C-alpha positions in Angstrom: -13.4 -10.8 -12.7 -15.5 -13.5 -11.7 -19.4 -13.5 -11.3 -20.2 -16.1 -9.0 -22.5 -15.6 -6.4 -21.4 -16.4 -2.8 -22.5 -15.4 0.6 -21.8 -11.4 0.3 -19.7 -9.5 2.8 -21.4 -7.1 5.2 -22.3 -4.1 3.2 -19.7 -1.7 4.0 -21.1 1.9 4.3 -18.8 4.6 4.9 -19.7 8.0 3.4 -22.9 6.4 1.2 -19.9 3.8 -0.2 -21.5 0.0 -1.0 -19.5 -3.1 -2.1 -19.4 -3.8 -5.3 -16.6 -6.5 -5.6 -15.1 -8.6 -2.8 -12.3 -11.4 -2.1 -11.8 -13.7 0.4 -7.7 -14.3 0.5 -5.9 -17.1 1.7 -2.0 -17.4 2.3 -1.7 -17.9 -1.3 -2.0 -14.5 -2.3 1.0 -12.7 -1.3 1.2 -8.9 0.1 3.1 -6.5 -1.4 3.1 -3.4 0.8 5.8 -1.8 -1.3 3.5 -1.1 -4.3 0.7 0.4 -2.7 1.1 2.0 0.8 -1.6 2.1 3.0 -1.2 3.2 7.1 -3.3 2.9 10.1 -2.1 4.8 13.1 1.2 5.5 11.1 2.1 2.2 10.7 1.9 -0.1 7.6 -0.9 -2.2 7.0 0.5 -6.1 6.4 -1.7 -9.0 5.2 -5.5 -9.0 5.6 -8.1 -11.9 5.0 -10.6 -9.6 2.9 -10.8 -7.1 0.4 -13.5 -5.4 -1.1 -14.0 -2.5 -3.8 -16.9 0.1 -2.9 -18.5 2.6 -5.0 -19.4 6.0 -3.7 -23.2 6.5 -4.6 -22.6 10.5 -4.9 -19.6 10.7 -6.7 -19.2 7.5 -8.7 -15.5 7.1 -7.0 -14.1 3.6 -5.7 -12.3 2.9 -2.7 -10.5 -0.4 -1.9 -11.0 -1.4 1.5 -8.9 -4.0 3.4 -10.8 -5.8 6.0 -10.1 -7.9 8.9 -11.8 -11.5 9.5 -15.0 -10.2 10.4 -15.1 -7.5 7.3 -14.3 -4.6 9.2 -12.6 -2.2 7.1 -8.9 -1.7 8.8 -7.6 0.7 5.9 -9.2 2.5 3.3 -7.3 3.8 -0.3 -9.8 5.9 -2.1 -10.0 8.4 -5.1 -10.5 5.5 -8.1 -12.1 7.0 -10.9 -12.7 3.5 -12.3 -13.8 0.1 -11.0 -11.0 -1.3 -13.2 -8.3 1.3 -11.4 -9.5 0.3 -7.7 -9.1 -3.3 -9.2 -5.4 -2.7 -10.2 -4.6 -1.2 -7.3 -6.0 -4.4 -5.1 -4.0 -6.4 -7.5 -0.5 -4.7 -7.0 -1.1 -4.7 -3.3 -2.4 -8.4 -3.4 -1.1 -10.1 -6.6 -3.7 -12.6 -7.9 -6.8 -11.2 -6.1 -8.3 -10.2 -9.6 -8.9 -14.1 -9.9 -11.0 -14.2 -7.1 -13.2 -11.3 -7.4 -16.8 -11.9 -6.7 -19.8 -9.5 -7.8 -21.6 -8.3 -4.7 -24.8 -7.7 -6.6 -26.6 -6.1 -3.7 -30.3 -5.5 -4.9 -31.9 -1.8 -4.1 -34.0 -3.7 -1.3 -30.8 -5.4 0.4 -29.2 -1.4 0.2 -32.1 0.1 1.5 -32.7 -2.7 4.5 -28.9 -1.7 5.4 -29.6 1.9 5.3 -32.6 1.9 7.7 -30.6 -0.5 9.7 -28.0 1.9 10.2 -29.9 5.2 10.3 -33.5 4.8 10.7 -33.1 5.5 14.4 -32.1 9.0 13.4 -34.8 9.6 11.4 -36.1 13.4 11.6 -39.1 13.7 13.6 -40.3 16.4 11.5 -39.3 15.8 7.9 -38.9 12.2 8.4 -35.9 11.9 6.3 -32.5 9.8 7.7 -28.8 11.2 7.9 -27.9 9.6 4.5 -30.8 11.1 2.9 -29.9 14.9 3.4 -26.9 16.7 2.4 -23.4 16.2 4.1 -23.6 19.8 6.1 -27.1 19.0 7.5 -26.9 17.9 11.3 -29.0 16.0 13.3 -29.5 16.7 17.2 -31.5 14.8 19.9 -34.9 16.2 20.9 -37.1 14.6 23.7 -38.8 12.4 21.3 -36.3 11.8 18.9 -34.3 13.4 16.2 -34.2 16.7 14.4 -32.3 17.9 11.4 -31.0 21.1 11.1 -33.1 21.9 8.4 -36.1 21.4 10.0 -34.8 22.8 13.6 
């Protein structure tokens, strides 16, 4: 896996998952949909220009993200116990991608800044926690002066 540092993609955050590896694809990297099936709205996903592997902070599981030109996730394949397993899945779908991986190397400050940008506006007015800082069964509701979590309200 490559370790060179290039401008990383936007941090992908879905269910507290953050990019570990990413690759920019070109047409020299083929797409082999028969080996890994990713469907979006019932239709098998075709060739896309970007792929990323993200780790779930809570479980340590890895997911493969297939992204459009703006790094918007179009297809997600999860459930990989190791980074190597996710990378192998990506290489089955896009043979040769293993030579293109770039380590995202986000710092803790990068991650915290991203979380604040994404969730800071919904911070509980009582406990001051953001939605990403509480358990998944905690809900937030709008109140006259901001948001309140179900732990406090």
